[in-house]
VODO-385776 format. One record per residue (C-alpha): residue in one letter; y, z, x. Coordinates in steps of 0.2 Angstrom, whole numbers, plus 5000, padded with zeros to 4 digits. Layout:
! VODO-385776
AYZX/...
! end
This chain:
! VODO-385776
M558752134642/P560052274645/S560052434635/P561452544628/N561052684640/D561252574655/P562852594665/P564152474660/A564252384676/A562352344674/L562452274656/P563052094661/L561552064672/T560351944666/L558951864677/D558151694673/L556551604679/E557651464685/D558351574698/F556651584707/K556251404707/G556551284721/D557151354738/F557151534733/S558251654743/F558151844742/D559851864751/A560651744739/L559951844724/F560452014731/G562251954735/S562451884718/L561952054710/V563152164721/D564652054723/E565552124708/L565252304713/L565552284732/P566952164733/E567452224751/F565852164757/H566151984750/G566851914766/D568451814764/D568651844746/A568852034748/A570352004760/G571752024746/V570952174738/P571952324741/P571052464751/P570452614740/P571752764738/P571652904751/P570753054747/L571653204740/L572053344751/G570653474750/A569453374741/A567853294750/P567853104750/P566353014742/V565052944755/F564752784745/P565752774730/A564752634721/V563052714724/D562752764706/E563252594699/L562152514712/L560652614707/G560852584689/L561052394693/F559452404704/K558452494690/H559052374677/S558552224688/C556852304691/K556552314673/E557152134670/L555952074684/V554452164676/D554852084659/L554951904668/R553251944677/R552451984659/Q553151824652/I552451724667/D550751824665/K550751774646/R551151594650/L549751594664/Q548451654651/N548951524638/L548851384652/K547051444657/K546551434639/E547251264637/V546451214654/A544751274649/T544851184632/Q545351024641/D544051044654/A542651064640/K543350904632/H543350814648/R541550864653/K540950804636/T541850644638/L541150624656/G539350654650/E539550524636/L540250394650/E538750434661/K537550394648/G538450224644/V538550184663/D536650214665/G536350094651/L537549974658/F536649974675/D534949954666/S535649804658/F536349734674/A534649764683/R533749664668/L535049524670/D534849514690/S532949504687/R533149364675/I534349274686/S533249294701/S531749234691/V532749084685/G533349054703/Q531549054710/T530948944696/A532448824700/A531948824719/K530148784715/I530748644704/G531848584718/D530448594731/H529348504719/L530648374717/Q530948354735/S529148354739/A528948224726/E530348124734/S529648144751/Q528048094745/R528747944737/E529647894752/T528147924763/A527147814751/S528447684752/Q528447694771/T526547694770/I526547544760/D527647454771/L526747514787/I525047454780/K525847284776/Y526547274793/L524847334800/M523947204791/E525147074798/F524647134816/N522747144811/S522646964805/T522446854819/P522246904838/G523646854849/D524746784834/L526346864833/M527246714825/E526946764806/L527646944807/S529047004796/P530846964801/L531047154805/F530047124822/S531146974827/D532847034822/D533847094837/S534947194826/R533547304820/V532647324837/A532747514836/E531847514818/A530547384824/A530247494839/S529947644829/I528847564817/A527847484830/Q527547644839/K526947724822/L525747584819/R525047584837/S524747774836/F523847764819/A522847604824/E522347694840/E521847854831/D520847744819/V519847654833/G519547824842/R518947894826/H517647764823/G517147774842/V517447594845/T518047534862/S519547444861/A519247254865/V520647134864/G520146974854/S518647054845/A517846934833/N517347074821/A519047134816/S518447204799/R517647354808/G519247424813/L520947394819/E520547334836/V521547174834/A523047274827/V522947384843/A522947234854/N524347144845/L525447304844/Q525147334862/E525647154866/Y527147164855/C527647334861/N527547264879/E528547114875/L529847234866/E529947344880/N530247204892/R531647134881/L532447304881/L532247324899/S533047154902/R534447194891/F534647364900/D534747274916/T536047154911/A537047304903/S536847394920/Q537547254930/R539047244919/R539247434918/E539147424899/L538647614896/S538547604877/T537247464878/M536347544892/A536247704881/E535747614865/C534247534875/A533847694883/K533747784866/I532547644859/L531547644876/S531347834874/Q530147794860/F528947714872/N528047844882/R529447964879/G530547844889/T529547864906/S529447684910/A531347664906/M531847814918/Q530647754931/H531247574930/Y533147634931/V532747734947/A531647604955/T533047464953/R534347574962/P535047474977/M534747624990/F532847594986/I532647414986/D534047354998/V533247325015/E534947315023/I535347505016/M533747565024/N534047485041/T535847545041/D535147725037/I534247745054/Q535747655063/V536947775056/V535747935063/L535347865079/G536847765083/D536747645099/D535647775109/G534147745098/P532747865100/Q533547935116/A535048005106/D535348185109/S535148315094/S537048345092/S537348155089/I535848155077/A536548305068/E538148215066/G537348055060/L536248155047/S537748235040/I538648075038/L537047985030/Y536648135019/K538448145013/E538347965008/I536647994999/A537348144989/D538848044984/T537847904978/V536648024968/R538248104961/K538847934955/E537147894948/A537148064939/T538748024929/T537947864923/I536347944919/M537248094909/A538147954899/V536547834895/F534947934894/P534348044880/S533548154893/P534548154908/N533748304917/E532148204918/V533048054925/M533848164938/S532148244943/I531448074945/L532948014955/V533048154967/Q531148154970/R531247964974/V532748004986/L531848134995/E530148054996/Q530647874999/R532347865007/V532448035017/T530548025022/A530847845029/I532247915040/L531248065046/D529747955050/K530747855062/L531648005068/L530348135070/I529048045081/R527748185086/P527448175105/S525748195112/L525248355120/A523948275131/S525348165139/L527048255138/P528648155139/P529548185154/V530948315155/E532148185161/E532048105144/G532148265135/G530348325136/L529648415120/L531248505119/H532048345112/Y530748335098/L530948515094/R532848505093/V532848345083/L531548435071/S532648585069/V534248485066/A533348375054/Y532648525044/D534248605043/K535148455037/T533848405025/E533948585018/E535848565016/L535548395007/A534248474994/K535448614991/E536848484987/L535648374976/Q535148534967/S536948574964/I537148404956/G535648424946/C533748384948/G533048444931/D531448544933/L531048474950/D530348604963/I531648534976/E531348674989/G529448644988/L529648454989/T530748485004/E529448595013/S528148465009/I529048335019/Y528948445035/V527248525032/S526348425045/H527748465058/K527748645054/D525948665055/E525948615073/Y527648695078/T527148845087/E525948745098/F527348625102/E528548765105/H527348845118/A527048685126/S528948655127/L529348825135/R527948795148/Q528648625152/L530348695155/Y529648835165/Q528648715176/S530148595178/K531248735183/M530048805196/A529848625203/E531848615204/L531948785213/R530548735226/A531448575229/E533048665232/A532148785243/K531348645253/Q532948555255/Q533848715262/S532448745273/E532448575281/S534348585283/T534248755291/G532648725301/S533348655316/I534748795317/G533448925315/R532348855328/A533748845340/K534049025337/G532249075339/A532149145321/S530649105310/L531249185294/N532449075283/T532049135267/S533549195257/P533549305242/Q534449165232/Q532849065234/L531749205228/I532549285212/S534049235203/V534749325187/T535449165182/V533749085181/V533049235170/T534649205159/E534049025157/F532349085152/V533049195139/R534249055133/W532648945131/N531849085121/E533349125110/E533448945105/A531648935101/I531849095090/S533249015081/R532148865077/C530748985071/T531849075060/L532648915053/L530848835049/F530048985042/S530649115029/Q529149235026/P529249385036/T527549395041/T527549215047/V529149245056/A528549395065/A526949315070/N527849165078/V529249265085/R528049375094/S527049235101/I528649145107/F529249315115/A527649335124/C528049165132/L529649235139/L528749395145/D527449285155/Q528849175162/V529849315167/S528449425174/Q527749275184/Y529449215191/L529949405196/T528249435203/V528249275213/G529949315219/L529549485224/D527849425233/G529049295242/A530149435248/R528649535253/E527949385263/S529649395274/L529149575277/N527449535282/E528149405294/A529249525301/A527849645304/A526849505312/M528249475324/R528249665329/D526549665332/R526449505342/Y527649585355/V526849755358/I526449765377/G525649895388/T526550005401/S525949925417/V526949765416/S528249675427/R530049705423/R530349525419/V528949535406/A529549695399/A531349625397/A530649475388/A529549585377/A531149695373/S532149545368/A530749485357/A530649655349/E532449655346/A532249485337/A530849555327/A531849705323/A533249595316/A532049495306/G531349655299/E533149715295/S533549545286/S531849545276/F532349725271/R533949675264/S533249515256/F531949625247/M533149755241/I534249615234/A532749545226/V532349715218/Q534149735212/R534149565204/C532349595197/A533049765189/S534549665182/S533349535175/V532249665166/A533749755159/Y534349585152/L532649555145/Q532649725137/Q534349705129/Y533849535122/F532349615115/S533349755107/N534749635100/T533749485094/I531849515094/S531749695087/R532649655070/L531349505066/L529849615070/L530349785062/P530049715043/V528149695047/D527049835051/G526349845068/A527249695075/H528649795083/P527549915093/S526349775098/A527849675106/C528349835115/E526649855122/D526749675128/M528449695136/G527849855144/S526349765151/A527349625158/V528649745166/S527249855173/V526549705183/V528349675190/E528549855195/A526849855204/A527449715214/A529149795218/H528249965222/K527149875235/G528749795243/L529649955244/L528250035253/Q528349895265/C530149915266/I529850095272/D528550035285/T529849905291/V531150045293/M529950175301/C529350045313/E531150005319/V531450195319/E529850225331/R530350075341/L532150145344/L531450325348/S530150245360/S531450145369/E533050245368/Q532350425369/K532250485387/A531350635394/T532850695401/D533750705385/Y532850875382/R532550935400/S533950905411/P533550915430/D535151015432/D534851135418/G536251255425/A537551125421/A538651135405/P537651085389/D537950915381/H538350945363/R538350765358/P536750695349/T535550595360/N535750405361/A534150375351/C534850485337/I536450395337/R535550225337/I534350275323/V535650355312/A536750205314/Y535250095310/L534750195295/S536550195288/R536650005291/V535049965283/L535050085269/E536650035263/V536049895253/A534650015247/F535850125239/S536749985230/A535149895225/L534050045218/E534450155203/G533850305195/L532050365197/N531650205209/K533050255221/Q532550445220/S530750405224/F531050275238/L532250395247/T531150545246/E529650445253/L530750375267/G531350555270/N529650625271/R529150485283/L530550505294/H530250705294/K528450665300/G528950535312/L530250645321/L529050785322/N527650675330/H528950605342/W529650765348/Q527950835352/K527850715366/F529250805375/T529550965385/F531251065381/S532351175391/P533551295383/S534951165385/G533751025379/G533351145364/L535251135360/R535250945362/L533750945350/K534651055337/R536150935338/D535050785334/I534150885320/T535950925313/E536350735314/Y534850685305/G535050825292/E536850765288/F536250585286/V534750625274/R535850735264/S536550575256/F534750545249/N535150685236/A533350755239/P533350935239/S531550945246/I532050835261/D533550935265/E532551085265/K531351015277/F532750965289/E533551145288/L531851215293/L531851095308/G533551155313/I532851335313/M531251295321/A532251215336/N532851395340/V531151425348/F531751315363/I533451415364/V533051595363/A532351705376/P530451735376/E530551915371/S531551855355/L530351735348/A529551865337/S531151885328/L531151705323/F529451725313/E530151865304/G531651785296/T530651625291/P528751645291/S528551475283/I528851395300/R527551495309/K526251355310/D527451215316/A528451335327/L526851395336/R526551205341/F528351185346/I528351345357/Q527051265368/L528351125372/R529451245381/D529651215399/D529351395403/Y527851415392/K526751445406/T527851525419/A528451655406/K526651685400/I527251655382/A525451615376/S524951795379/M526551855371/L526151755356/N524351815355/S525051995354/I526251935340/M524951855331/S523752005332/E525152115325/
! end
């Protein structure tokens, strides 16, 4: 409240608690306090207020004229705010006291309520226990009542059953006095149920007394033997009646009647007789015309000689018809029988065991291995192809039948059992078939070779040639490709018939071993045939070797024959090289087949792949041994011709001219020209036929033999200085040719020969310098020095002795 001592401007100020409620703003409160004292700061409202009068002259103007009034206002405001805070604190104290009082009352009330709730829960628990007890009692009473009702019904049924049983046990074979129930067609299901119960009870009673059932026993009082016999007779009669009704409904396609009969028949042996009866009466099992048509569809007009593709097409058509028939029957079975899966199992089993087996028995006639069918009629391969096609198509049928539905039938095992006898002997038949194909092919090749030999024999005799064997008759990659194709077909049959990796690997390895034997034998025989041509050419060369003291006419004839033998040798050389080339291509094709096809089938089984690799290595090594022998004979053939040319073409005057003072001849000798031309011509086929290490080894051996042969040949001559130059020219010519061998060791030998030829060119006193530069040729050079025409006249021997002593 304002006091009398406060400044007049501050007295009107009064603060209320309502000013601090809601959206409180200090700026607004401050503005409301100072608006009256500072109208010039009131914005637009202060625009009409006149400005304060100017200060008097000589007086200092006040800095802030309203400061005293504002200080008083602020002090008065602070006092009022303190008073308001005290009022609020007093109110808070009062509120705290009231809250504490109410809280105590509330806690007391809650305590009393908790006690009441606990009591209420106890009451509910007692009530729930009582209700549960009453419910259990009521349930027991209900169970007793239900049990009593069940016992009553059972007793009533038992009385009826005993009455019916007494009727059946009255007179043996007399069913005329039975209750109307057993003759009423509208109550067949009930009669069947009761008859089954009576028969089960009577059979148990007979078994319990240990009395053997005897129909028509005179002492019926000892047991229920008469009832058992009569019940069996009645059940048989009832079952026959139902089956008759079922068949009639089946012919009329009355599915509801069929289903009713099937449901009643299911009480007899769980419906097995009805299921088997339905399956057995299907037309595909009893119609002879259908069974005869089956084999006609498969074999067609060709009969047993039909090829496998036609049989495959026929089986596809027939098996599709069988699957469609089973699918239609499945629709009926699902609508009629209470246990359709069992019926489908019986139906599918019957289809495979009867209809399919009947077809296969006529289709897969196993030939005798003791008397093989001729290849012209298909041989064993026809049987194996038909077996493969039939197995494949039967598996497809089995999968189709399984998709239609076959219950719990092990259809895969059943399918395998159909072919088990064929599969047990499959490997033996496959091996026999491959052998038969190989023998037939070899006979065909021999016949072709004989026919070609007969057609060219007269021409060969007219020309005086005795070698008519062509490389095409010896080895053909096409033939090896055919071997591989047979084997690949056999492998595909093996993988179709067998699925276990171990069995597949064992059979694949044995089948592949047949291919290795065939290829190895074929290539070896071909190489041996090509070697035989080389042997014949060698025999021709040996036949026309003559001495030195013969007439000119005989010598001319012998030279002509030697030329013919040389031509035969060159022809046989070419033939063998072509054979080796084709042999290498065949082995490469075999190895590729092994990598692409055989390996993946053997790798899953431990040890199978390494063993097959060993088998292939052994087979290839046999072929390599035959090729190696032939290549050595080829080198012999070449060297024999080289020696013949050296002997016939090399003249003594080539290296020792009578007129040594004439200008030297820088051309190679005629013998050298002929030999290089011969080698270039004959080795052209070797360069293209051989590859890799085989080529390198062959050319290295030939180079060594040529080097040795030339050394031995030149030791027969005497050399003048100009002859030495001629010899060096020959050596250069030979060296340039053998450089095409790409054999560094051979190149080095001919380079040393060129250096060694200098012993014929240099003056005798310069011979010592030759040994200083190349001491490795000392031994051969000493022998060559003795061939100098001035060896004796120049006393080179004594000179060499002094050189050697130094």
